[in-house]
C-alpha positions as CSV (number, residue, x, y, z in Angstrom):
1,M,96.5,104.5,99.8
2,S,97.6,101.2,98.3
3,R,97.1,102.5,94.8
4,L,99.2,105.6,95.5
5,I,102.0,103.6,96.9
6,L,102.1,101.3,94.0
7,I,102.0,104.2,91.6
8,L,105.0,105.7,93.4
9,C,107.3,102.9,92.3
10,L,105.7,102.4,88.9
11,T,105.5,105.9,87.5
12,L,107.8,108.3,89.3
13,C,110.5,107.6,86.7
14,S,108.5,109.8,84.3
15,V,108.4,112.9,86.5
16,F,109.9,116.1,85.2
17,A,110.7,119.1,87.4
18,R,109.9,122.7,86.6
19,G,112.1,125.7,87.2
20,G,111.8,128.2,90.0
21,D,113.9,130.5,92.1
22,W,115.2,129.1,95.4
23,T,114.7,131.0,98.6
24,V,117.1,129.6,101.2
25,Y,116.5,130.0,104.9
26,S,119.4,129.6,107.3
27,V,118.3,128.1,110.7
28,S,120.9,127.2,113.3
29,G,123.6,127.0,110.6
30,R,121.6,124.7,108.4
31,D,119.9,125.6,105.1
32,Y,116.1,125.0,104.5
33,L,113.7,125.4,101.6
34,S,110.0,126.0,101.9
35,M,107.5,123.5,100.8
36,E,106.0,126.1,98.5
37,N,109.3,126.5,96.8
38,I,109.6,122.7,96.4
39,A,106.1,122.6,95.0
40,E,107.0,125.1,92.3
41,F,110.2,123.2,91.4
42,Y,108.5,119.8,91.0
43,G,105.4,121.3,89.4
44,L,102.9,120.5,92.2
45,P,100.5,123.4,91.9
46,K,97.9,122.4,94.5
47,V,98.8,123.6,98.0
48,Q,96.7,122.7,101.0
49,R,97.9,124.4,104.2
50,T,96.7,124.2,107.8
51,E,98.4,125.7,110.9
52,R,100.5,122.6,111.4
53,E,100.6,120.7,108.0
54,I,101.1,121.3,104.3
55,T,100.3,119.1,101.4
56,I,101.5,119.9,97.9
57,S,100.2,117.8,95.0
58,S,99.4,117.4,91.4
59,G,97.1,114.5,90.3
60,I,98.4,111.3,91.9
61,R,101.6,112.8,93.2
62,S,101.8,114.5,96.6
63,L,104.3,115.6,99.3
64,R,103.1,116.1,102.9
65,A,105.0,117.6,105.9
66,S,104.1,118.8,109.4
67,A,105.7,121.7,111.3
68,N,108.7,120.7,113.4
69,S,108.4,117.0,112.5
70,A,110.7,114.5,110.9
71,D,107.7,112.6,109.4
72,F,107.4,113.2,105.7
73,F,105.1,111.5,103.2
74,I,105.6,111.0,99.5
75,N,102.4,109.6,97.9
76,N,101.3,108.6,101.4
77,L,104.5,106.5,101.9
78,K,106.2,107.5,105.1
79,F,109.8,108.7,105.2
80,I,111.8,109.9,108.2
81,L,113.7,113.1,107.5
82,S,117.3,113.4,108.6
83,Y,116.4,116.8,110.1
84,P,112.9,117.8,111.3
85,T,111.1,120.6,109.4
86,V,111.3,124.1,110.7
87,V,108.9,127.1,110.4
88,K,110.3,130.2,108.9
89,D,108.4,133.3,107.9
90,G,105.2,131.2,108.4
91,K,106.4,128.6,105.9
92,I,107.1,124.9,106.7
93,C,110.6,124.2,105.4
94,V,112.7,121.1,104.7
95,S,116.4,120.9,105.0
96,R,118.6,121.2,101.9
97,M,120.2,117.9,102.8
98,D,116.8,116.1,102.8
99,L,115.8,117.8,99.5
100,V,119.0,116.7,97.8
101,K,119.5,113.3,99.3
102,L,115.9,112.1,99.8
103,I,113.2,114.0,97.9
104,E,115.1,114.5,94.6
105,P,116.1,110.8,94.0
106,V,112.6,109.6,95.0
107,M,110.8,112.1,92.8
108,R,113.1,111.6,89.8
109,P,114.7,108.1,90.0
110,S,115.1,107.9,86.3
111,A,117.4,110.9,86.4
112,I,119.9,109.1,88.7
113,K,123.3,109.0,86.9
114,N,125.6,106.0,86.7
115,A,123.2,103.4,88.1
116,P,124.9,100.0,87.7
117,N,123.7,97.5,85.1
118,I,122.0,95.1,87.4
119,D,122.5,91.4,86.6
120,T,122.6,89.9,90.2
121,I,120.5,90.1,93.4
122,V,122.4,89.5,96.6
123,L,120.1,88.4,99.4
124,D,121.3,88.5,103.0
125,A,119.5,86.5,105.7
126,G,120.4,88.2,109.0
127,H,122.1,86.3,111.9
128,G,122.6,82.5,111.8
129,G,124.4,79.8,113.7
130,H,125.0,80.8,117.4
131,D,123.5,84.2,116.6
132,N,119.7,83.7,116.9
133,G,118.8,87.3,116.5
134,A,115.5,88.5,118.0
135,M,113.4,85.7,119.6
136,S,109.7,85.2,119.8
137,L,107.5,82.6,121.4
138,W,107.4,80.8,118.0
139,G,111.1,80.9,116.9
140,P,114.3,82.8,116.2
141,E,114.8,85.6,113.8
142,K,117.6,83.7,112.0
143,A,115.2,80.9,110.9
144,Y,112.5,83.3,109.6
145,A,115.1,85.5,107.8
146,L,116.6,82.5,106.0
147,D,113.2,81.1,105.0
148,T,112.1,84.4,103.6
149,V,115.3,84.8,101.6
150,L,115.0,81.3,100.2
151,R,111.4,82.0,99.2
152,A,112.5,85.3,97.6
153,K,115.3,83.5,95.7
154,A,112.9,81.0,94.2
155,L,110.6,83.8,93.0
156,L,113.4,85.9,91.6
157,Q,115.0,83.0,89.8
158,A,111.6,82.1,88.3
159,A,111.3,85.7,87.0
160,G,114.7,85.5,85.3
161,Y,117.1,87.1,87.9
162,K,120.4,85.7,89.0
163,V,120.4,85.3,92.8
164,V,123.3,84.7,95.3
165,L,123.0,84.3,99.1
166,T,125.3,85.4,101.8
167,R,124.2,82.3,103.7
168,D,122.1,79.4,102.7
169,G,121.9,77.5,105.9
170,D,122.0,77.8,109.7
171,Y,125.6,79.0,110.1
172,F,127.1,82.2,111.2
173,V,128.7,84.7,108.8
174,P,130.5,87.8,110.2
175,L,129.3,91.1,108.9
176,D,132.5,91.9,107.2
177,D,132.4,88.6,105.3
178,R,128.9,89.5,104.1
179,V,130.2,92.8,102.8
180,R,133.2,91.2,101.0
181,F,130.8,88.6,99.5
182,A,128.4,91.3,98.2
183,N,131.3,93.3,96.7
184,R,132.2,90.4,94.5
185,Y,129.2,91.4,92.3
186,P,129.7,94.9,91.0
187,N,126.5,94.9,88.9
188,A,124.1,93.9,91.7
189,I,121.8,95.2,94.4
190,F,121.9,94.0,98.0
191,I,118.8,93.3,100.2
192,A,119.2,92.3,103.9
193,V,116.2,90.7,105.6
194,H,115.7,91.1,109.4
195,F,112.9,91.0,112.0
196,N,112.7,93.7,114.6
197,S,112.5,93.6,118.4
198,G,111.6,96.2,121.0
199,G,108.7,96.3,123.4
200,W,105.3,96.4,121.7
201,G,106.5,97.9,118.5
202,T,104.7,96.8,115.4
203,G,105.0,97.2,111.6
204,V,107.6,97.3,108.9
205,E,110.4,99.7,108.4
206,T,113.2,100.1,105.8
207,Y,116.8,101.3,106.3
208,S,118.9,103.1,103.7
209,L,122.5,104.3,104.4
210,A,122.7,107.7,106.1
211,P,124.4,110.3,103.9
212,R,127.7,111.7,105.0
213,G,127.3,114.3,107.7
214,V,123.8,113.0,108.8
215,P,123.4,111.3,112.2
216,S,122.3,107.7,112.1
217,M,118.8,107.2,113.4
218,M,120.0,104.1,115.3
219,A,122.7,105.9,117.2
220,D,122.5,107.8,120.5
221,G,123.3,111.0,118.7
222,P,125.6,112.9,116.3
223,S,129.2,111.6,116.2
224,V,132.4,112.5,114.5
225,S,132.1,109.2,112.6
226,D,129.1,110.7,110.8
227,L,131.6,112.8,108.7
228,V,133.3,109.8,107.3
229,Q,132.6,109.1,103.6
230,C,131.5,105.4,103.7
231,T,131.9,103.2,100.7
232,G,128.1,102.9,100.3
233,N,127.7,106.7,100.1
234,A,128.9,106.6,96.5
235,R,125.5,105.1,95.9
236,D,123.3,107.4,98.0
237,A,120.8,108.1,95.2
238,E,120.4,104.5,94.2
239,N,120.2,103.5,97.9
240,I,117.2,105.7,98.5
241,A,115.6,104.7,95.3
242,L,116.0,101.0,96.1
243,A,114.8,101.6,99.7
244,T,111.7,103.4,98.4
245,A,110.8,100.6,96.0
246,S,111.4,98.1,98.8
247,H,109.4,99.9,101.5
248,A,106.5,100.6,99.2
249,A,106.3,96.9,98.3
250,L,106.5,95.9,101.9
251,V,103.7,98.2,103.0
252,L,101.5,97.4,100.0
253,K,101.7,93.7,100.2
254,T,101.9,93.0,103.9
255,H,99.3,95.6,105.0
256,M,101.4,96.1,108.1
257,F,101.8,99.4,109.9
258,D,104.1,101.8,108.0
259,R,106.9,102.7,110.4
260,G,108.8,104.7,107.7
261,L,111.9,104.6,105.6
262,K,114.9,105.5,107.9
263,R,118.7,106.2,107.7
264,A,121.4,104.3,109.5
265,R,125.0,103.0,109.2
266,F,124.6,99.3,109.6
267,V,127.8,97.6,108.5
268,V,126.2,95.6,105.7
269,I,124.8,98.7,103.9
270,R,127.7,101.0,105.0
271,D,130.6,99.1,103.5
272,I,129.1,97.6,100.3
273,A,129.9,99.2,96.9
274,I,126.5,98.4,95.4
275,P,123.1,99.8,96.1
276,G,121.8,98.2,99.3
277,V,118.8,98.2,101.7
278,L,118.0,96.6,105.0
279,L,114.4,95.4,105.7
280,E,112.8,95.1,109.1
281,C,109.8,92.9,108.3
282,G,107.9,92.9,111.7
283,F,108.5,92.7,115.4
284,Q,109.4,89.4,117.0
285,S,108.6,91.0,120.4
286,N,105.0,91.9,119.5
287,P,102.6,88.9,119.8
288,Y,100.5,90.0,116.8
289,D,103.6,90.5,114.6
290,G,105.3,87.4,116.0
291,K,102.4,85.1,115.1
292,M,102.4,86.3,111.5
293,I,106.1,86.1,111.1
294,A,105.9,82.4,112.2
295,T,103.5,81.6,109.3
296,P,104.8,80.4,105.9
297,L,102.1,82.5,104.2
298,Y,103.4,85.8,105.7
299,R,107.0,85.0,104.7
300,Q,105.9,84.1,101.2
301,T,104.2,87.5,101.1
302,L,107.5,89.1,102.1
303,A,109.3,87.2,99.3
304,Q,106.7,88.5,96.8
305,A,107.4,92.0,98.2
306,I,111.1,91.6,97.5
307,L,110.4,90.5,93.9
308,A,108.2,93.6,93.4
309,A,110.9,95.8,95.0
310,V,113.6,94.5,92.6
311,T,111.4,94.8,89.5
312,N,110.1,98.3,90.4
313,Y,113.6,99.6,91.3
314,K,115.0,98.4,87.9
315,R,112.0,100.1,86.1
316,A,112.4,103.3,88.1
317,V,116.1,103.9,87.6
318,G,116.0,102.5,84.1
319,A,118.9,100.2,84.8
320,P,119.3,97.7,82.0
321,G,119.9,94.0,82.8
322,A,118.2,90.7,82.5
323,A,114.5,91.2,82.0
324,P,112.2,88.9,83.9
325,R,110.9,86.0,81.8
326,Q,107.5,86.1,83.4
327,A,105.5,88.2,85.8
328,V,105.0,86.7,89.2
329,Q,101.8,88.1,90.7
330,A,101.4,88.6,94.5
331,T,98.1,88.4,96.3
332,Q,96.8,92.0,96.6
333,T,94.3,91.2,99.4
334,S,95.1,90.7,103.0
335,P,95.5,86.9,103.6
336,S,94.2,84.9,106.5
337,Y,97.2,83.8,108.5
338,D,97.6,80.4,110.1
339,V,99.3,81.5,113.3
340,S,99.9,77.9,114.4
341,A,102.4,77.2,111.6
342,A,106.0,76.7,112.5
343,P,108.8,78.1,110.3
344,S,109.9,75.8,107.5
345,V,113.6,76.4,106.9
346,R,114.7,74.8,103.6
347,T,118.2,74.1,102.3
348,D,119.5,75.7,99.1
349,D,120.4,73.4,96.3
350,G,123.9,74.8,96.3
351,S,123.9,75.8,92.7
352,D,124.7,79.5,93.4
353,A,127.7,81.1,94.9
354,K,127.8,81.1,98.7
355,A,129.7,82.9,101.4
356,P,132.2,81.0,103.5
357,K,130.9,79.4,106.6
358,A,133.0,81.5,109.0
359,Q,133.0,80.7,112.7
360,G,134.3,83.9,114.2
361,D,132.4,86.7,115.8
362,S,131.5,89.8,113.7
363,D,133.9,92.7,113.8
364,G,132.2,95.2,116.0
365,D,132.6,98.9,115.3
366,P,131.7,101.1,118.2
367,D,131.0,104.0,115.8
368,S,128.7,102.0,113.6
369,D,125.3,100.3,113.7
370,S,125.3,96.5,113.9
371,K,122.7,94.0,112.8
372,S,124.3,90.9,114.3
373,T,122.2,90.8,117.5
374,A,118.6,91.4,118.6
375,K,117.6,95.0,118.0
376,N,115.7,97.6,119.9
377,D,112.9,99.7,118.5
378,A,114.2,103.0,117.3
379,D,111.9,105.7,116.0
380,G,113.1,107.9,115.5
381,D,130.6,114.8,98.2
382,S,131.1,116.8,95.4
383,K,131.1,120.5,94.7
384,S,128.4,122.6,96.2
385,A,126.5,124.9,93.9
386,A,124.6,128.1,94.3
387,P,120.8,127.9,94.0
388,T,119.6,128.0,90.4
389,K,116.4,127.8,88.5
390,S,117.1,124.3,87.3
391,N,118.6,122.5,90.3
392,P,117.7,122.1,94.0
393,P,120.5,123.9,95.9
394,A,123.2,121.5,97.1
395,E,123.7,120.9,100.8
396,K,126.5,123.1,102.0
397,N,127.0,122.9,105.7
398,A,125.6,119.8,107.4
399,E,126.6,120.5,111.0
400,P,125.5,117.7,113.4
401,K,126.3,118.6,117.0
402,A,128.8,116.2,118.4
403,S,127.9,115.2,121.9
404,K,130.7,112.6,122.1
405,S,133.7,114.8,121.3
406,P,134.4,118.3,122.8
407,Q,137.0,118.9,120.1
408,F,134.5,118.4,117.3
409,K,134.8,121.1,114.6
410,K,132.1,122.2,112.3
411,P,132.4,120.3,109.0
412,T,131.7,121.4,105.5
413,V,129.8,118.6,103.8
414,A,129.0,119.0,100.1
415,T,126.5,116.9,98.2
416,P,126.1,116.7,94.5
417,D,123.5,118.7,92.5
418,P,120.6,116.6,91.2
419,P,120.4,116.4,87.4
420,A,118.8,119.4,85.8
421,P,115.3,119.1,84.3
422,P,114.6,120.0,80.7
423,K,115.6,123.6,79.9
424,K,112.9,126.2,79.8
425,K,112.7,130.0,79.7
426,K,113.7,131.6,83.0
427,P,110.8,133.1,84.9
428,A,111.1,136.5,86.5
429,A,112.6,136.3,90.0
430,K,110.2,136.3,92.9
431,N,110.6,137.7,96.3
432,K,109.6,135.3,99.1
């Protein structure tokens, strides 16, 4: 599994799709495509099907889905679909939105257009000051997040990257100030570090911004606000590519339980104009996770995962920028953690730009997700085009049901077509 996850980030940029006719199924007003159809498009000829599950693969590449489930696996890395699969005509089908906004940019990150020329990494340590974040028996989330970010900064700078921090000490920075700070760097990527909370939950999970029209996985249900085009949605493709590189690195290097890559509208990834991701690196509320989070060795492993995520993302999307001066290798085997160690929070040398030490509370948005307090465990626009032999069909009508507004009208949400693969002769049309 580790080998497949690593290959996901290192080699997917060389993937080329193959042509095929799209058969679109309409279920409850939403469009779906069969896994067999997707297999033909991406050139994955091996199809293994049971009553409840299908795996399509070719060599080291594979996609796996289960009937009526939101769990989806690409090269054994777990993703949570925006909409559960459906079964139509005996076929397990994935929504058009998930095909365009998740599968396509993950399978072909090198085909993403207009990815920024990265020259800066913005690291965001969650919480701070009066906001402790999630608490464990060993310490507050704010201290562990800051220590992890400082360790990651050291590794990234040693590898030749420019790094700036939204906070470099134990002080509070409102969410909107973090956003304004990140947006000062147009050629950058944004990585927020947090630790989770919620019962006996365990493992790591990664959040990317939810596309327009898709309900947040951290909200109570669909909302009219889901239809708003957020600033970060302009980077939907880069967001999911960065999240994939980040989540793969977390799972590979920490050996923690894979809770999946999810979608939300947290303020810090919603309102930034650069590719962004939010990492949940373990559960403060779980004794096992909490003990590991409290060790410098685990936080150093997280820092190494962040370095790997940045390097693999740049390689996958082919974004030019400062090349690392040297390779920094992370331990590939599971370390033996000293659970008695306390967090060691260091102070930045002040050489890099810093966000202002604001004292006010964060600006709460009732229609948005917030990462300024301890969190609960939660599992859970261009022109639309007709299906063609060279492109996955664009999402036409994403219609989340609005439980909060009786006046909600069915929206029309268009998503861009993915880039076309190399031209080839058109095969004869097939009836499905």
